[in-house]
N, C-alpha and C positions, 0 to 999 in steps of 0.2 A: 493580609492578616495571621498574626501568630493563635496557634488553637494550644490552650494549656486544661488539660485535667487533674483537678486539685478535691484533694482528698481534708474534709474538716471532720475536725474533734474537738470535743471540747463537754466538761461538767453544762449541764442544759441551765440554759439562764434568759431569761426574755434579751429581744433583741441581737440575737448572735447571729441570726441568719441577715438580721439589716445590715447589721455591723460586716458582713462582708460583703452585702450586693453593694452597699455605698462604698468600699474600698472597689471593687471591678469598676462602676458606675464611673468614680471621681479619676480612673485613667483609662477613660472610651472604651469600656471593655463591657460585651456583651455577652450578659449570662444566657447560653444557649440548649441549655439540658442538665435536668439535677435529680437526684435520691437525698432522699435523705427521711431520716428519722431518728427519735425517739428510746432512748432501751435502759432501764437499770440506773438512771440520775443522768446518765451521759447521753448526748447526741454525736451524730455522726452523719455526713453524709461526704457525698461523691460529686461534682458536677465537672462543667462544661467549659469554657466559656472563651471567647475569644476578644484579642486584643490586640493594636493596630503595635505590626515591627516597635514603632518606637518607643512606643510607652510598654514596650516586656517590661525591662529592667525595672522600673519604677511601682508597675503593678506587682513585682512578687518582690520586691523590695516592701511595699507595705502592707502585704498580706502576710508576710515573716515576722513585722512590726503587731499582727493581731496577737503576737506572742504575751503578749502587754495585758491583753484581755482574757488573757487563759483558752485564749483558742490557736490548735495547731494546724496547722496548713503544710499538708505534702506534695508537691508540687510534680509531675511526669509532663512530657510534650505529649501530643491526642496523635495518637496512634494510627496507621493508614486502615479502614475498616478492611476487611478479607473479601474478596470476590465472592461471589455467593453460590457455595457450591452447597447448602445446606439446605433446609427444612426447618420454618418457627413449628415449635410441636407444643402445647399447653399441659404440664402434668400435674394432675391433685393425687394424692398420695395420704393415707391414711394408715393408720399403725398402732399398735405398742411401743409403747414406747423402752425405747433400752440403749445403755451409754453404745456407742459406735453405729448406732443407725444409719447416720449421716456419711461418715464413711462408707458404709457400705455399700451407699444407693449413689456419691458420688466415685466411688472408683469401681463402680461398673456401668460407666454411664461413661466414665474418662476411657474404659479399656474399650470399647464402641465406637470412641471420637463423639463422642455426643458434648456437646458445648452447652453449661450453664450463664444466659444468661441472663437471670435474675432469680433468683432464689429467695421466699418468705418461708421461714420454719417457726410451729410453737407449740410449744407443748401446755395441754389442757387435760383436765380432768376429764373422766368419760360423763356424759349424762347418767347413766345407770347404776354403772360400779364402781366410779368414782377410782377407778385405774386411770392413770397415766398414758396418754394418744400424744404419737407423736405427728402433725400434721406439715406437711410440706405443698407450698405452691411454686409451679417454675417455668419460668420459660425457656426452652430446650434449644440449642440447632444439633439438628440432627441431619448427619450426612444423609444428600442424598440419596448415595445407593445403601442405606439400610433402611430394609423395609421399617413400618408401623409394626408390623404382626410381628418381625423378627425382637423387636425393642418389648415391646408387649411381653413377648414369651418369657425373654429375661429378665426381664423385671418381677414378672409373677412369680419365676422361679423364687428369687431371692423372696419376693414377699411369702414364701409357705415359710420360711422362717422367720421372718419378722411377721406375719399375720396383717400383712399391709392388703387395704387396696386400692388400685389402679384406676385413674382415667383418662386416660390420655386423646386427644383432641387435637384437632389442625387448630393453630393457630387464626383466626380469620383478623 
């Protein structure tokens, strides 16, 4: 079996995921995992499929043909999973919104070898003041040699500038 990672983007429309799923199934593929979401009238997703090596080329052609329905599909080979030299950590972060907040947080994480496994962000008005608050939830892959106390300390230093509340906890 060949494994492919597909990125799908389209103007949101009913039946979009079904078209992709039907395409995969028609070529004896197996839908293994996915993350999908609608935002601002657009739909985007990433998914991993397994397909018999003999049907791979036909599946790729069929997926590319979805462009006739306004569905763009980018394909990549599934990479090897890295050896487990990290620990999964869940991060909750809330603070006053400002331009550059995502850059500053992700820069600090990258500087310490922390990988983002999953990231969800949103900006919402604060309940009492109506000031805009930035909220992020992330699953981090933290190097085993990096203590959570050090990471917490570094993030809190950044948080003073951003007025951010942090809740780091080990992922269960």
